[in-house]
C-alpha positions in Angstrom: 30.9 -1.0 -26.8 33.6 -1.2 -29.4 36.8 0.6 -28.7 37.4 3.8 -30.6 41.1 3.7 -30.4 42.8 3.9 -33.7 45.1 1.2 -35.0 48.1 3.3 -36.0 51.5 2.2 -34.7 52.6 3.3 -31.3 56.0 5.0 -31.2 58.7 3.4 -29.2 62.4 2.7 -29.3 61.9 -0.5 -31.3 60.5 1.3 -34.3 62.7 2.3 -37.2 64.1 5.8 -37.5 61.5 7.0 -39.9 58.5 5.7 -37.9 56.0 8.2 -36.5 56.1 8.5 -32.7 52.6 8.2 -31.3 51.4 10.0 -28.1 47.9 9.3 -26.8 45.9 11.4 -24.3 43.1 9.3 -22.9 40.7 9.4 -20.0 41.2 7.0 -17.0 39.3 6.7 -13.8 40.2 9.8 -11.8 42.1 11.7 -14.5 43.9 11.5 -17.8 46.8 9.4 -19.0 49.5 10.3 -21.6 51.2 7.3 -23.2 54.1 7.5 -25.6 55.1 4.1 -26.9 57.2 2.0 -24.4 57.6 5.0 -22.1 56.0 4.9 -18.7 52.4 6.4 -18.7 52.0 9.8 -17.2 48.9 10.6 -15.1 47.2 13.9 -14.7 44.1 15.2 -12.9 43.4 17.7 -15.7 42.9 17.0 -19.4 44.5 20.3 -20.2 47.6 19.4 -18.3 47.8 16.1 -20.0 47.5 17.7 -23.4 50.2 20.2 -22.6 52.6 17.4 -21.6 51.7 15.5 -24.8 52.7 18.6 -26.8 56.0 18.9 -25.0 56.8 15.3 -25.7 55.8 15.7 -29.4 58.1 18.8 -29.6 61.0 16.8 -28.1 60.5 14.0 -30.6 60.4 16.5 -33.5 63.5 18.2 -32.2 65.2 14.8 -32.3 64.2 14.4 -36.0 61.2 12.1 -35.5 57.7 12.8 -36.8 55.1 12.7 -33.9 51.4 12.5 -33.7 49.2 13.2 -30.7 45.8 11.5 -30.5 43.4 13.1 -28.1 40.4 11.2 -26.7 37.4 12.8 -25.0 35.8 11.6 -21.8 33.8 8.9 -23.7 37.2 7.6 -25.1 36.3 8.7 -28.7 39.0 10.3 -30.7 38.4 14.0 -30.4 41.4 15.2 -32.4 44.9 14.7 -33.4 48.0 16.9 -34.0 51.0 16.1 -36.1 54.6 17.4 -35.5 57.1 17.0 -38.3 60.6 16.0 -37.3 63.5 18.4 -37.9 66.1 17.3 -40.4 68.5 15.0 -38.7 72.1 15.8 -38.6 74.8 13.6 -39.8 75.7 11.0 -37.1 79.4 11.5 -37.7 78.9 15.2 -36.8 77.1 14.2 -33.6 79.8 11.7 -32.6 82.5 14.4 -32.8 80.5 17.0 -30.8 
């Protein structure tokens, strides 16, 4: 069976500042996995808990000024939906350095 995973770019620290950060919620044996780029995968017994954590991560990325996208897979590993979070306007780095 062909994989249903999309080919959009995963979000990690090596991406440029305007790249979209990707968070994927997918089924694994015995639970659900949340991956966000180069970050360590998070494991959950419940799909609902995994999705909640993905939303928290996406909100954090958006708060930092990065666009984020959550891709949610169903138990058959087919894409069941996706959510997008728009990044907040970034502050001037000089301002952040003085804070």
